[in-house]
TORMI-382035 format. One record per residue: residue in three letters; x, y, z of N, C-alpha, C in turn. Coordinates in pm, whole numbers, padded with zeros to 5 digits, always signed. Example, Ala and Ser with C-alpha at 12.3 -4.5 7.8 and 13.67 -1.06 7.14 Angstrom:
ala+01319-00569+00780+01230-00450+00780+01320-00330+00780;ser+01285-00225+00708+01367-00106+00714+01290+00003+00787;
This chain:
unk+00084-00121-00004+00002+00019-00023+00077+00125+00012;unk+00220+00124+00072+00250+00272+00060+00328+00287-00075;unk+00328+00212-00182+00363+00215-00305+00251+00314-00381;unk+00121+00286-00345+00007+00354-00408+00021+00477-00342;unk+00048+00506-00223+00033+00635-00171+00127+00739-00198;unk+00273+00654-00245+00377+00746-00300+00340+00776-00433;unk+00280+00698-00511+00216+00742-00651+00110+00842-00661;unk+00009+00823-00572-00081+00954-00572-00030+01072-00515;unk+00079+01062-00417+00129+01183-00374+00218+01256-00505;unk+00293+01177-00565+00372+01217-00687+00265+01267-00781;unk+00147+01214-00817+00061+01274-00914-00018+01396-00860;unk-00041+01407-00754-00106+01533-00675+00014+01618-00686;unk+00163+01620-00650+00246+01698-00679+00265+01765-00817;unk+00248+01662-00920+00286+01724-01022+00157+01808-01094;unk+00030+01752-01028-00104+01825-01081-00068+01971-01034;unk-00024+01974-00892-00012+02109-00802+00095+02203-00887;unk+00193+02150-00931+00286+02241-00994+00215+02289-01134;unk+00148+02191-01202+00092+02264-01329-00014+02368-01298;unk-00104+02334-01197-00200+02433-01142-00114+02581-01115;unk-00011+02543-01028+00048+02681-01002+00097+02744-01102;unk+00166+02681-01212+00214+02746-01334+00107+02799-01411;unk+00010+02740-01407-00098+02797-01485-00170+02939-01435;unk-00174+02951-01284-00231+03037-01172-00129+03154-01226;unk+00001+03130-01224+00104+03229-01220+00084+03306-01346;unk+00071+03217-01462+00070+03301-01607-00041+03403-01622;unk-00173+03347-01550-00287+03422-01544-00252+03549-01471;unk-00206+03552-01351-00184+03660-01276-00049+03767-01307;unk+00024+03720-01365+00142+03788-01394+00160+03831-01534;unk+00109+03763-01635+00141+03793-01761+00030+03871-01807;unk+00046+03989-01874-00042+04066-01930-00034+04071-02087;unk-00149+04044-02159-00130+04048-02307-00134+04198-02347;unk-00083+04189-02470-00068+04338-02530-00187+04341-02667;unk-00267+04421-02638-00360+04449-02768-00293+04532-02874;unk-00314+04471-03030-00262+04546-03119-00354+04516-03238;unk-00321+04608-03355-00425+04595-03485-00379+04480-03531;unk-00460+04426-03597-00412+04289-03691-00481+04304-03822;unk-00432+04310-03927-00477+04328-04082-00464+04199-04142;unk-00561+04139-04190-00556+04042-04245-00618+04056-04402;unk-00527+04048-04510-00568+04087-04652-00617+03940-04718;unk-00741+03951-04765-00803+03813-04817-00799+03895-04982;unk-00770+03785-05054-00784+03819-05222-00922+03815-05256;unk-00943+03898-05329-01090+03958-05393-01153+03802-05458;unk-01045+03717-05530-01132+03618-05578-01164+03502-05471;unk-01128+03504-05348-01190+03441-05265-01323+03488-05211;unk-01330+03611-05190-01440+03676-05136-01557+03680-05242;unk-01528+03726-05370-01614+03713-05473-01565+03620-05587;unk-01593+03511-05582-01547+03398-05696-01602+03446-05817;unk-01527+03424-05921-01576+03459-06053-01674+03353-06089;unk-01803+03423-06153-01913+03350-06197-01885+03261-06308;unk-01942+03144-06352-01931+03075-06446-02033+03123-06554;unk-02007+03112-06666-02119+03113-06783-02248+03031-06763;unk-02362+03041-06772-02483+03014-06759-02515+02884-06856;unk-02449+02880-06957-02435+02770-07076-02369+02636-07000;unk-02277+02652-06942-02186+02526-06897-02244+02471-06789;
């Protein structure tokens, strides 16, 4: 039984470290807002129409 407790303690420690890392990123890192421009080719927005006879 001691190996099970050691394994569970190890898993809880790793999960706690991951949680602490995520929490510290949320608290201490501020995202910077900036303008983003994405150019879309006009043929993707308005595809050329095919002739009606085809």
